[in-house]
C-alpha positions as CSV (number, residue, x, y, z in Angstrom):
1,G,23.7,-57.1,-26.3
2,D,23.4,-55.0,-23.1
3,K,25.9,-52.4,-24.2
4,R,24.2,-51.8,-27.5
5,Y,20.8,-51.6,-25.8
6,A,22.2,-49.1,-23.3
7,E,23.6,-46.9,-26.1
8,L,20.3,-46.9,-27.9
9,K,18.4,-46.1,-24.7
10,F,20.8,-43.3,-23.9
11,K,20.4,-41.8,-27.4
12,E,16.6,-42.0,-27.0
13,L,16.6,-40.2,-23.7
14,D,19.1,-37.7,-24.9
15,N,16.8,-36.9,-27.9
16,K,13.8,-36.5,-25.5
17,L,15.9,-34.1,-23.3
18,N,16.8,-32.0,-26.3
19,E,13.1,-31.8,-27.3
20,L,12.1,-30.7,-23.8
21,K,14.8,-28.0,-23.8
22,K,13.2,-26.5,-26.8
23,V,9.9,-25.9,-25.1
24,Y,11.3,-25.1,-21.6
25,P,10.4,-21.6,-20.6
26,Q,13.2,-19.1,-20.6
27,L,14.3,-18.2,-17.2
28,S,14.2,-14.5,-16.1
29,Q,17.5,-12.9,-15.5
30,A,18.3,-10.4,-12.8
31,M,21.3,-8.6,-11.4
32,V,22.6,-10.2,-8.2
33,V,25.3,-9.3,-5.7
34,A,28.6,-11.1,-5.9
35,E,31.1,-10.9,-3.1
36,G,34.4,-9.3,-4.3
37,P,37.7,-8.8,-2.6
38,R,37.4,-7.0,0.7
39,H,39.1,-3.6,1.2
40,N,40.4,-2.4,4.5
41,S,38.6,0.6,6.0
42,Y,40.4,3.4,8.0
43,L,39.5,6.2,10.2
44,R,40.8,9.1,8.0
45,V,42.8,11.7,9.9
46,R,40.9,14.9,9.9
47,G,38.8,13.5,7.1
48,D,41.6,13.5,4.6
49,Y,41.2,10.6,2.3
50,K,45.0,10.7,1.6
51,N,45.8,10.2,5.3
52,P,44.6,6.8,6.5
53,G,44.6,6.4,10.3
54,V,43.6,3.5,12.4
55,E,42.1,0.5,10.6
56,V,38.5,-0.1,11.7
57,Q,36.3,-3.2,11.5
58,P,32.5,-3.5,10.7
59,A,30.5,-2.9,13.8
60,V,27.4,-1.2,15.2
61,L,27.1,1.6,17.8
62,S,28.5,0.6,21.2
63,V,25.2,1.5,22.9
64,L,23.3,-1.2,20.9
65,P,23.5,-5.0,21.1
66,Q,26.6,-6.1,19.3
67,L,26.9,-8.2,16.2
68,P,27.6,-11.9,16.6
69,P,31.3,-12.6,17.2
70,T,32.8,-13.5,13.8
71,P,36.3,-13.0,12.4
72,R,35.0,-10.3,10.1
73,P,31.2,-9.4,10.0
74,T,29.4,-9.4,6.7
75,R,26.2,-7.8,5.4
76,L,24.5,-11.1,6.2
77,D,25.6,-10.8,9.8
78,L,24.1,-7.3,9.9
79,A,20.8,-8.6,8.4
80,K,20.6,-11.3,11.0
81,W,21.3,-8.8,13.7
82,L,18.5,-6.5,12.5
83,V,15.9,-9.2,13.1
84,A,17.5,-11.0,16.1
85,P,15.5,-11.3,19.4
86,V,18.2,-9.2,21.2
87,N,17.3,-6.3,18.9
88,P,13.6,-5.7,19.2
89,L,13.7,-2.2,17.7
90,T,13.1,-3.5,14.1
91,S,10.0,-5.4,15.2
92,R,8.7,-2.4,17.2
93,V,9.1,0.0,14.2
94,A,7.3,-2.5,11.9
95,V,4.4,-3.1,14.3
96,N,4.1,0.6,14.9
97,R,3.7,1.2,11.2
98,I,1.0,-1.4,10.9
99,W,-0.8,0.1,13.9
100,Q,-0.6,3.5,12.3
101,E,-2.2,2.3,9.1
102,L,-5.1,0.8,11.1
103,F,-5.7,3.6,13.7
104,G,-4.3,6.7,11.9
105,Q,-1.6,7.2,14.5
106,G,1.0,4.8,15.8
107,L,1.6,3.9,19.4
108,V,4.7,6.0,18.8
109,A,3.3,9.1,17.0
110,S,6.7,9.9,15.4
111,S,6.8,6.7,13.3
112,D,9.9,7.8,11.5
113,D,11.8,8.6,14.7
114,F,12.2,6.1,17.6
115,G,15.1,8.0,19.1
116,T,15.4,10.4,22.0
117,R,14.0,13.2,20.0
118,G,10.9,11.2,18.9
119,D,7.6,10.8,20.8
120,K,7.4,8.4,23.6
121,P,5.0,5.4,23.1
122,S,1.5,6.0,24.5
123,H,1.2,2.3,25.4
124,P,4.8,0.9,25.8
125,E,3.7,-2.5,27.2
126,L,1.3,-3.0,24.3
127,L,4.0,-2.1,21.7
128,D,6.5,-4.5,23.3
129,W,3.9,-7.3,23.4
130,L,2.9,-6.8,19.7
131,A,6.6,-6.7,18.7
132,G,7.1,-10.0,20.6
133,Q,4.1,-11.6,18.9
134,F,5.3,-10.4,15.5
135,M,8.7,-12.1,15.9
136,D,7.2,-15.2,17.5
137,N,4.9,-15.7,14.5
138,G,7.7,-15.6,12.0
139,W,7.3,-11.9,11.2
140,S,3.9,-12.6,9.6
141,R,2.2,-9.3,8.8
142,K,-1.1,-11.2,8.1
143,Q,-1.0,-12.7,11.6
144,I,-0.3,-9.4,13.4
145,I,-3.0,-7.6,11.4
146,R,-5.4,-10.4,12.3
147,T,-4.5,-10.0,16.0
148,I,-5.1,-6.2,15.9
149,V,-8.3,-6.1,13.9
150,T,-10.0,-8.8,15.9
151,S,-9.3,-6.9,19.2
152,A,-12.0,-5.0,21.1
153,T,-10.0,-1.8,20.7
154,Y,-10.1,-1.9,16.9
155,R,-13.8,-2.9,16.8
156,Q,-14.9,0.1,18.7
157,S,-17.3,2.7,17.3
158,S,-15.8,5.8,15.7
159,K,-18.6,8.0,17.1
160,V,-17.2,11.0,18.9
161,R,-18.8,11.4,22.4
162,P,-18.7,14.7,24.2
163,E,-17.0,13.3,27.3
164,L,-14.2,11.9,25.2
165,E,-13.7,15.3,23.5
166,T,-13.0,16.7,27.0
167,V,-10.9,13.9,28.5
168,D,-9.0,12.7,25.4
169,P,-9.5,14.9,22.3
170,S,-6.6,13.4,20.4
171,N,-7.8,9.8,21.2
172,T,-4.4,8.9,22.6
173,L,-6.1,6.6,25.1
174,L,-7.9,4.7,22.3
175,A,-11.4,5.1,23.8
176,R,-12.9,5.1,20.3
177,Q,-12.0,4.1,16.7
178,A,-10.7,6.7,14.3
179,R,-12.5,7.7,11.0
180,L,-9.8,7.5,8.3
181,R,-10.3,8.3,4.7
182,L,-9.0,5.6,2.3
183,P,-5.7,6.1,0.6
184,A,-5.8,7.6,-2.9
185,E,-5.4,4.3,-4.7
186,L,-8.1,2.5,-2.7
187,I,-10.7,5.2,-3.3
188,R,-10.5,4.6,-7.0
189,D,-10.3,0.8,-6.5
190,S,-13.3,0.8,-4.2
191,S,-15.5,2.6,-6.7
192,L,-14.4,0.2,-9.5
193,A,-15.0,-2.8,-7.3
194,V,-18.6,-2.1,-6.2
195,S,-19.4,-1.2,-9.8
196,G,-18.0,-4.5,-11.1
197,L,-15.4,-2.9,-13.3
198,L,-12.2,-3.5,-11.3
199,S,-9.7,-5.7,-13.0
200,L,-7.9,-8.1,-10.6
201,D,-5.1,-9.0,-13.0
202,V,-1.7,-9.2,-11.2
203,G,1.6,-8.0,-12.6
204,G,2.4,-6.5,-16.0
205,K,3.1,-3.1,-17.2
206,S,1.9,0.2,-15.8
207,V,-1.5,1.5,-17.0
208,R,-2.7,4.9,-18.0
209,P,-6.3,5.7,-17.1
210,P,-8.1,8.8,-18.4
211,Q,-6.8,12.1,-17.1
212,P,-7.7,15.8,-17.8
213,A,-6.5,17.2,-21.1
214,G,-3.4,19.4,-20.9
215,V,-1.8,17.7,-17.9
216,M,1.2,16.4,-19.8
217,E,1.7,19.8,-21.5
218,M,2.0,21.3,-18.0
219,G,5.0,19.1,-17.2
220,Y,6.7,18.8,-20.5
221,G,5.5,21.8,-22.5
222,K,3.6,21.8,-25.8
223,T,6.7,21.0,-27.8
224,G,8.0,18.3,-25.4
225,G,6.4,15.5,-27.4
226,A,5.0,13.8,-24.3
227,H,1.7,12.0,-24.8
228,W,-0.6,10.2,-22.4
229,A,-1.9,7.2,-24.3
230,E,-5.0,6.0,-22.5
231,S,-5.2,2.3,-21.7
232,K,-7.9,0.3,-23.3
233,G,-10.1,-2.5,-22.2
234,A,-9.6,-4.1,-18.8
235,D,-6.3,-2.3,-18.4
236,R,-8.3,0.9,-18.0
237,Y,-9.7,-0.4,-14.7
238,R,-6.7,-2.0,-13.1
239,R,-5.9,-1.3,-9.5
240,G,-4.4,2.0,-8.5
241,I,-0.9,0.5,-7.7
242,Y,-0.5,-0.1,-11.5
243,I,-1.1,3.5,-12.6
244,E,1.9,5.1,-14.2
245,F,3.1,7.8,-11.8
246,L,5.3,10.3,-13.7
247,R,7.4,12.6,-11.5
248,S,6.9,15.7,-13.6
249,T,3.1,15.1,-14.1
250,P,1.7,12.8,-11.5
251,Y,-1.7,11.3,-12.0
252,P,-4.1,14.1,-10.8
253,Q,-6.6,11.9,-8.9
254,L,-3.9,10.4,-6.8
255,V,-2.4,13.7,-6.0
256,N,-5.8,15.2,-5.1
257,F,-6.1,12.5,-2.4
258,D,-2.6,13.1,-1.0
259,A,-0.6,10.3,-2.7
260,P,3.1,11.1,-2.0
261,K,5.7,12.0,-4.6
262,S,7.3,9.0,-6.2
263,N,10.8,10.0,-5.5
264,V,10.3,10.6,-1.7
265,S,10.2,8.0,1.1
266,L,7.3,8.7,3.4
267,C,6.3,7.1,6.7
268,K,2.9,8.6,7.0
269,R,0.6,10.1,4.4
270,D,-1.3,13.4,4.9
271,R,-5.1,13.3,4.9
272,S,-6.6,16.5,3.6
273,D,-10.2,17.5,3.0
274,T,-10.8,19.8,0.0
275,S,-13.6,20.7,-2.3
276,L,-11.4,19.6,-5.2
277,Q,-11.7,16.0,-4.0
278,A,-15.5,16.1,-4.2
279,L,-15.3,17.5,-7.7
280,N,-12.8,14.8,-8.6
281,L,-15.2,12.1,-7.5
282,L,-18.1,13.7,-9.4
283,N,-16.4,14.5,-12.7
284,D,-13.4,12.3,-13.2
285,P,-14.0,10.0,-16.2
286,V,-13.2,6.9,-14.2
287,F,-15.7,7.7,-11.4
288,V,-18.3,8.7,-14.0
289,E,-17.9,5.3,-15.7
290,A,-18.0,3.6,-12.3
291,A,-21.3,5.3,-11.5
292,Q,-22.7,4.3,-14.8
293,A,-21.6,0.7,-14.3
294,L,-23.0,0.6,-10.7
295,A,-26.3,1.9,-12.0
296,Y,-26.5,-0.8,-14.6
297,R,-25.5,-3.4,-12.0
298,I,-28.1,-2.5,-9.3
299,T,-31.0,-2.2,-11.9
300,T,-30.2,-5.6,-13.5
301,E,-29.2,-7.7,-10.5
302,S,-32.0,-6.7,-8.0
303,S,-35.6,-5.9,-7.9
304,D,-34.9,-3.3,-5.2
305,P,-32.1,-1.2,-6.7
306,L,-31.9,1.4,-4.0
307,T,-31.4,-1.1,-1.1
308,Y,-29.0,-3.1,-3.2
309,A,-26.9,0.0,-4.0
310,F,-26.7,0.9,-0.3
311,R,-25.6,-2.7,0.6
312,L,-22.9,-2.7,-2.1
313,T,-21.5,0.8,-1.3
314,L,-22.1,1.3,2.4
315,A,-22.7,-2.3,3.7
316,R,-26.0,-1.3,5.2
317,E,-29.6,-0.6,4.2
318,P,-30.9,2.9,3.7
319,S,-32.8,4.7,6.5
320,E,-36.4,5.8,6.0
321,R,-35.2,9.4,5.5
322,E,-32.5,8.4,3.0
323,T,-35.1,6.3,1.0
324,Q,-37.5,9.2,0.8
325,T,-34.7,11.6,-0.3
326,M,-33.5,9.2,-3.0
327,Q,-37.0,8.5,-4.3
328,K,-37.6,12.2,-4.6
329,Y,-34.3,12.6,-6.4
330,L,-35.2,9.8,-8.8
331,K,-38.2,11.7,-10.0
332,Q,-35.9,14.1,-11.8
333,H,-32.7,12.1,-12.3
334,D,-31.6,8.6,-13.2
335,W,-29.8,5.8,-11.3
336,T,-26.4,7.0,-12.5
337,G,-26.9,10.1,-10.4
338,V,-27.9,8.0,-7.4
339,S,-24.8,5.9,-7.8
340,S,-22.6,9.0,-8.2
341,I,-24.0,10.4,-4.9
342,L,-23.2,7.1,-3.0
343,L,-19.7,6.9,-4.4
344,N,-19.1,10.5,-3.3
345,L,-20.3,10.0,0.3
346,D,-17.8,10.4,3.2
347,E,-19.1,7.1,4.5
348,F,-18.0,5.4,1.3
349,I,-14.5,6.7,1.2
350,T,-13.7,6.2,4.9
């Protein structure tokens, strides 16, 4: 009776479970840290590893807030200490990096050195307030960025006025906004985005957009066997963060616009201004294809291609003088040339 029914029901459910296991997606595997036996640490006499001195315990510098009292602190205790309210340094450094990205220079100019040899904060009260807001909002980068970019300080004009050049030439007092060229990856992404070519796929393998012939030979030699196999289809137009960055032969367009080396940690990128960058924007295959795609887009999606092109690239309408200049240019050239000019403007890449 009931026992027989239960056995049959169990067998039925067991068969269903086995069928589900066959179609269940395989879980990804990753290396994890496992806590092993702890070893005692000693202050070696005169640095001799064969001569252990006094046994020492995990701790931080005595001038800093101390770790929570535990029998023997662990790495987890250190991680909690780094983000504890009694240790606001972590939050200050993080907020200063965000400020630096938005204004070109941090409230502490030496963003990689908050010590006694680093620069003093230009606005210490503001830095502390932002650090407190950052911690109070659960260390949310989106929230702190929203707070900064909606402020009156951020929304100022970047126009340089003569009186400011005299009083505050380095803009330490934040009397105006800074003009900042986009990072290398975003310059490429912006051109592809306005042209409609940018692929928004997330994740996956690195991609290899077109690059000048002979680049791989410069890094590996003609007999090295290295080959840059260009990506096809949508992968050709994926975002810059997915471009394969080889240490021996980094992608030229990224290097031209000051992308750092892949094997070096960097707190702040340089921003150079060279003629090679303009040539890159005019002649690089990716930017040529972006100009062609933008030309097709503005001529097929609008009855007023010139105005539409300005709105897409510069978020404004052309002035009367710009309209006359472009119309004169169009008498001898095509819309691809107009698109290439707009994508090469300082206003577009800043």
